[in-house]
C-alpha positions in Angstrom: 292.2 65.4 10.5 289.4 66.7 12.8 289.2 70.5 13.3 286.4 72.0 15.7 286.3 75.8 16.7 285.9 76.4 20.5 283.8 79.4 21.3 282.9 81.0 24.6 279.6 79.5 25.7 279.8 76.8 23.3 279.7 73.6 24.0 281.1 70.9 21.3 280.9 67.9 20.8 282.8 64.9 19.1 282.0 61.4 18.1 284.4 59.0 16.2 285.2 55.6 15.9 288.7 54.5 16.6 290.4 51.8 14.4 293.2 50.8 16.8 293.9 51.4 20.7 296.5 53.8 21.7 297.1 57.4 22.5 296.8 59.9 20.1 298.7 63.7 20.4 296.6 66.6 19.4 297.3 70.4 18.9 295.9 73.7 18.5 296.4 74.1 15.1 295.4 77.7 14.7 297.5 80.7 15.9 295.3 81.9 18.6 296.9 84.0 20.8 299.7 83.8 23.6 298.9 80.5 24.9 298.8 79.0 21.6 302.1 76.5 21.7 300.8 75.3 25.1 297.3 73.9 23.7 297.7 70.2 23.2 295.9 66.9 24.5 296.3 63.4 24.1 292.9 61.2 23.0 293.5 57.6 24.9 291.5 55.1 22.6 291.4 51.9 25.5 288.8 48.9 25.5 285.1 48.7 26.9 286.4 47.1 30.1 288.6 49.8 30.1 286.7 52.6 29.6 283.9 51.1 32.5 286.3 50.9 35.2 287.5 54.7 34.3 284.4 55.6 34.4 283.9 53.9 37.3 286.7 55.2 39.2 285.5 58.7 38.6 281.8 58.1 40.5 284.1 56.7 43.4 285.9 60.7 43.6 282.4 62.0 44.2 281.2 62.9 47.8 
């Protein structure tokens, strides 16, 4: 399990090495306010080739 605080004006960085491809759910684990139950996210672990393709699609969206 990984925990980190989100504070206004502070940019967080997180790096880890995944052992397996797939999608992993995450959620806010501190009762932080009215939208707490909606603070969900998914981490998607892909191959380096899939990630490179994803980055290329982001660059293609820039005008």
